[in-house]
GUKENU-76800 format. One record per residue (C-alpha): residue in three letters; x, y, z. Coordinates in pm, whole numbers, padded with zeros to 5 digits, always signed. Layout:
BEGIN
ALAXYZ
...
END
This chain:
BEGIN
MET-02513+02263+02797
ALA-02308+02109+02488
ARG-02018+02312+02581
SER-02011+02152+02988
SER-02034+01802+02854
VAL-01715+01860+02639
ALA-01529+02012+02913
ILE-01604+01754+03151
ALA-01512+01508+02900
LEU-01157+01724+02738
GLY-01087+01704+03144
MET-01106+01357+03178
ILE-00904+01313+02916
LEU-00593+01525+03035
GLY-00645+01428+03394
ALA-00595+01052+03289
GLN-00310+00892+03367
ALA-00039+00822+03085
ALA-00080+00450+02987
HIS+00268+00504+02805
ALA+00511+00729+02600
LYS+00817+00656+02378
LYS+01035+00809+02126
THR+01006+00645+01766
VAL+01260+00611+01470
GLU+01061+00933+01368
PRO+01246+01229+01297
VAL+01177+01463+01577
TYR+01190+01726+01221
GLN+01055+01654+00867
ASP+01052+01932+00562
PRO+00752+01801+00346
PHE+00890+01790+00036
ASP+01144+01494+00200
LEU+00799+01329+00362
ALA+00665+01343+00044
ALA+00921+01122-00098
GLY+00846+00820+00180
GLY+01143+01049+00419
ALA+01455+00942+00248
SER+01639+01182+00311
LEU+01993+01078+00393
THR+02137+01100+00083
ARG+01874+01412-00019
ALA+01685+01683+00216
SER+01512+01957+00191
LYS+01594+02302+00381
GLU+01644+02287+00726
GLY+01528+01899+00736
THR+01950+01867+00605
LEU+02020+01957+00955
PHE+01801+01625+01082
SER+01870+01401+00831
ASN+02246+01433+00712
PRO+02427+01779+00784
ALA+02760+01650+00512
LEU+02456+01694+00219
LEU+02561+02080+00317
HIS+02865+02085+00181
LEU+02726+01983-00216
ALA+02491+02301-00228
SER+02559+02520-00536
GLY+02634+02843-00366
PHE+02789+02951-00047
ILE+02417+02999+00084
ARG+02200+02705+00057
TRP+01879+02869+00237
ILE+01809+03113+00476
GLY+01431+03177+00577
SER+01126+02996+00768
SER+00898+02721+00723
THR+00526+02709+00867
THR+00329+02361+00823
LEU+00006+02266+00894
THR-00115+01873+00949
LEU-00452+01739+00985
ASN-00630+01370+00887
LYS-00945+01415+00606
GLU-01140+01358+00886
SER-01048+01645+01105
VAL-01255+01863+00945
ASN-01618+01756+00997
THR-01500+01571+01350
ALA-01417+01896+01525
ARG-01689+02025+01422
LYS-01879+01807+01616
PHE-01710+01929+01936
LEU-01834+02352+01846
PRO-02146+02428+02032
LYS-02465+02483+01797
SER-02646+02836+01863
ALA-02932+02910+01988
GLY-03190+02955+01657
GLY-03381+03256+01858
SER-03393+03487+02232
GLY-03608+03563+02480
GLY-03972+03332+02568
ALA-03691+03036+02797
SER-03939+02830+02963
SER-03873+02537+03199
SER-03967+02315+02918
ASN-03679+02434+02726
SER-03474+02279+02978
SER-03580+01897+02949
THR-03507+01924+02593
THR-03177+02181+02661
ASP-03046+01837+02878
SER-03177+01620+02627
SER-02998+01721+02326
THR-02657+01799+02525
THR-02698+01409+02631
ASN-02715+01323+02199
SER-02470+01568+02125
SER-02211+01426+02385
THR-02285+01083+02267
GLU-02247+01210+01884
ILE-01947+01345+01941
VAL-01826+00996+02104
ASN-01946+00763+01814
ASP-01804+01057+01560
VAL-01435+00968+01710
LEU-01503+00625+01734
LYS-01504+00636+01342
ASN-01323+00938+01244
PRO-00968+00986+01447
VAL-00879+01333+01457
ARG-00551+01409+01436
VAL-00396+01745+01393
GLY-00103+01968+01370
TRP+00152+02241+01300
GLY+00559+02336+01260
GLU+00789+02606+01235
ALA+01127+02603+01148
ILE+01367+02944+01100
SER+01744+02844+00942
LEU+02009+02995+00772
LEU+02186+02701+00619
THR+02555+02756+00442
ARG+02824+02512+00253
ARG+03007+02562+00592
VAL+02770+02560+00864
GLY+02344+02523+00952
GLY+02143+02691+01221
ALA+01797+02620+01257
PHE+01514+02693+01518
PHE+01248+02413+01498
SER+00882+02369+01685
ARG+00642+02106+01596
PHE+00325+01967+01753
GLU+00075+01728+01682
LEU-00240+01598+01854
ASP-00420+01238+01816
LEU-00780+01191+01938
GLY-00890+00860+01931
ALA-01180+00632+02062
HIS-01251+00285+02096
GLU-01532+00072+02250
TYR-01477-00217+02521
GLY-01615-00484+02744
PRO-01926-00657+02682
ALA-02119-00320+02726
GLY-01921-00188+02421
LEU-01852+00121+02670
PRO-01634+00434+02507
GLN-01275+00555+02611
ILE-01110+00827+02479
GLU-00761+00761+02360
LEU-00543+01131+02321
GLN-00195+01110+02172
THR+00035+01446+02163
GLU+00406+01475+02006
SER+00600+01769+02087
TYR+00926+01912+02005
ASN+01123+02172+02020
GLY+01486+02317+01975
PHE+01789+02425+01820
ALA+01988+02254+01613
LEU+02347+02333+01478
GLY+02552+02089+01130
ALA+02875+02164+00987
PRO+02982+01975+00714
VAL+03364+01819+00738
PRO+03524+01810+00408
THR+03831+01544+00402
PRO+04108+01537+00081
LEU+03915+01283-00071
SER+03665+01467-00262
TRP+03424+01217-00311
LEU+03418+01186+00116
ILE+03272+01390+00345
PHE+03145+01414+00706
GLY+02912+01581+00907
VAL+02788+01676+01259
THR+02460+01832+01414
ALA+02482+01971+01755
LYS+02144+01958+01900
TYR+01909+02128+02234
ILE+01599+01887+02235
MET+01270+01995+02420
ALA+01071+01710+02387
SER+00705+01532+02533
GLU+00533+01234+02381
GLU+00245+01099+02530
TYR-00064+00843+02547
VAL-00342+00906+02784
SER-00705+00710+02813
ALA-00983+00788+02982
ASP-01323+00632+03020
LEU-01604+00858+02936
VAL-01855+00724+03151
ASP-01673+00652+03490
GLN-01832+00981+03690
THR-01670+00901+04038
GLN-01332+01002+03845
VAL-01422+01349+03738
THR-01361+01525+04027
LYS-01002+01399+04007
TYR-00938+01557+03728
SER-01022+01897+03781
ASP-00666+01927+03965
PRO-00456+02086+03720
LYS-00164+01900+03820
MET-00288+01602+03685
ALA-00228+01709+03374
LYS+00147+01832+03407
SER+00292+01634+03238
LEU+00101+01706+02896
TYR+00254+02072+02874
SER+00544+01961+03090
GLN+00878+01896+02851
ASN+01223+01688+02890
SER+01462+01883+02727
GLY+01869+01728+02696
VAL+02212+01797+02459
GLY+02283+01543+02165
LEU+02490+01484+01874
ASP+02431+01312+01589
ALA+02735+01238+01293
ALA+02685+01126+00964
ALA+02907+01035+00649
LEU+02806+01079+00336
LEU+02989+00906+00013
PHE+02928+01119-00332
PHE+03046+01070-00709
GLN+02939+01266-00946
GLY+02899+01173-01330
SER+02822+01456-01628
SER+02450+01322-01608
LEU+02474+01014-01314
ASP+02530+01046-00962
LEU+02581+00843-00685
THR+02516+00874-00309
MET+02583+00666-00003
ALA+02535+00839+00343
ALA+02565+00669+00718
LYS+02410+00831+01010
ALA+02450+00773+01404
ASP+02188+01020+01585
ASP+02206+01079+01952
ILE+02560+00877+01969
GLY+02578+00739+02326
ASP+02205+00798+02353
THR+02049+01217+02457
GLN+01932+01164+02805
LEU+01643+01426+02884
SER+01541+01538+03203
GLY+01214+01750+03321
ASP+00854+01711+03480
SER+00698+01521+03143
SER+00649+01134+03180
GLY+00857+01088+02826
PRO+01073+01042+02660
LYS+01364+01012+02925
GLN+01620+00961+02644
LEU+01657+00932+02271
LYS+01832+00629+02213
GLN+02156+00578+01958
VAL+02070+00442+01636
THR+02297+00363+01338
SER+02134+00430+00956
ALA+02222+00348+00643
GLY+02123+00533+00289
LEU+02175+00478-00052
GLY+02046+00766-00362
LEU+02056+00765-00745
THR+02112+01086-00916
LEU+02004+01155-01329
HIS+02000+01526-01431
THR+02121+01750-01654
GLY+02182+02141-01598
ALA+01837+02247-01436
ASP+01642+01866-01416
ALA+01685+01650-01177
ILE+01556+01275-01076
HIS+01602+01118-00716
LEU+01593+00813-00635
ALA+01653+00679-00236
ALA+01633+00478+00018
ASP+01695+00419+00341
TYR+01717+00161+00635
ARG+01689+00346+00985
ASP+01784+00161+01317
ILE+01995-00092+01162
GLY+01999-00236+01554
ASN+01644-00130+01603
ALA+01686+00055+01895
TYR+01379+00086+01968
LYS+01173-00266+01852
GLN+00996-00127+01566
PRO+00858-00304+01311
LEU+01082-00346+00974
PHE+00779-00162+00780
LYS+00787+00164+00971
ARG+01214+00145+00955
ILE+01289+00132+00563
TYR+01170+00453+00369
ALA+01236+00520-00017
GLY+01104+00727-00284
THR+01170+00936-00564
LYS+01227+01324-00586
VAL+01185+01527-00949
THR+01236+01864-00968
LEU+01187+02126-01301
ARG+01401+02418-01355
GLN+01435+02425-00992
HIS+01074+02606-00968
LEU+00865+02280-00957
GLY+00919+01965-00747
VAL+00696+01641-00758
ALA+00778+01368-00502
ALA+00639+01035-00454
GLY+00763+00711-00231
PHE+00660+00427+00066
TYR+00648+00559+00384
GLN+00530+00331+00650
GLY+00411+00106+00485
TYR+00160+00261+00226
PRO+00221+00556-00035
SER+00308+00918+00015
MET+00334+01181-00258
GLY+00347+01578-00289
ALA+00444+01895-00483
GLU+00644+02183-00443
VAL+00632+02542-00598
ASP+00953+02765-00588
LEU+00833+03166-00643
PHE+01151+03292-00597
PHE+01109+03402-00230
LEU+00794+03214-00204
ARG+00752+02830-00183
LEU+00426+02650-00099
ALA+00447+02284-00036
LEU+00158+02011-00017
THR+00176+01630+00074
ALA-00022+01350+00146
TYR+00091+01056+00347
THR-00007+00818+00606
ARG+00104+00753+00970
GLU+00008+00410+01103
LEU-00002+00403+01465
GLY-00010+00043+01456
ASP+00280-00233+01462
HIS+00203-00321+01130
PRO+00027-00138+00812
GLY-00376-00145+00883
VAL-00432-00149+01210
ALA-00472+00203+01298
PRO-00391+00454+00987
ARG-00389+00861+01011
ARG-00406+00976+00620
MET-00275+01267+00630
TYR-00243+01602+00498
MET+00029+01850+00522
PHE+00073+02246+00413
SER+00380+02422+00427
LEU+00435+02819+00330
SER+00803+02923+00309
THR+00946+03204+00277
GLY+01299+03323+00194
PHE+01569+03198-00062
END
């Protein structure tokens, strides 16, 4: 039946040997509103995103408590819903009266269904994910538990016969971060540090769907161990913030070192085994009144290019506009594509919607994933 064919295909995917797995310059956690502004968050970050962008920002909170609450996110690309329907077995049209003549029809429909699934994934890759964070941020210290997972399922044809090959990529990051600002005698200079415990897994596997001789190998659950296992380790980030405040104009400059001395990870997952030390710089300009603000920002991540990423994946830029502290809109430039989003603050409830594009290739247009992120936050 269709269900068994899909199970075999997924088993082959899960059992395939990993081709590569690596950490990139992408932060392990990003707030949706920061992502909507192109990911430029070194000089202004939202909620628990502060701990992963620049902990020195905690000192700029207007009150003692900056944020206490939880955030849940759901991420999917626009093709996901239609493609996922192809994996669900179609319900039978009636009961009873089954005859042997239906078996050939069932086998035929199974083959057609499997072919349809592969063809659909060839045209419309699926990328879905979810995230959760629980945090307490104050003007002096902040902590957050976080978890996020993303799965990308695509396919391509290879060889002279155009044989199908399924590709599966996963990203899983979980852990805890504890950060604090470190004020100095100079009112315009603030340092910050973040200690973090990370559990990480990034996998890339591929499977030839027509190589039936490998099916028996994929029934061994040990072959899928690296997909659900994670490597773990403790790391340290440090940042500096220069903040020059005026009556209606603020200038902010930031410098950040992530994973100082390289964060070493150990475990059963094939990767990553370490998070490399990277240095980044950011520049921000804020126009503000008593309740409204426009923040312009640009970040240059991984200045030394430790991860050997193309330039368009290391430059982030965007704008955040907040109105009466209850409505925010953002737009930016993220991985070579525009990003945008909005956030509504209903006192103890925050709703956010973000649209952006994740580029899996080495330059824009190779393997884009046009994503939508929905976020629900409760707290204050």
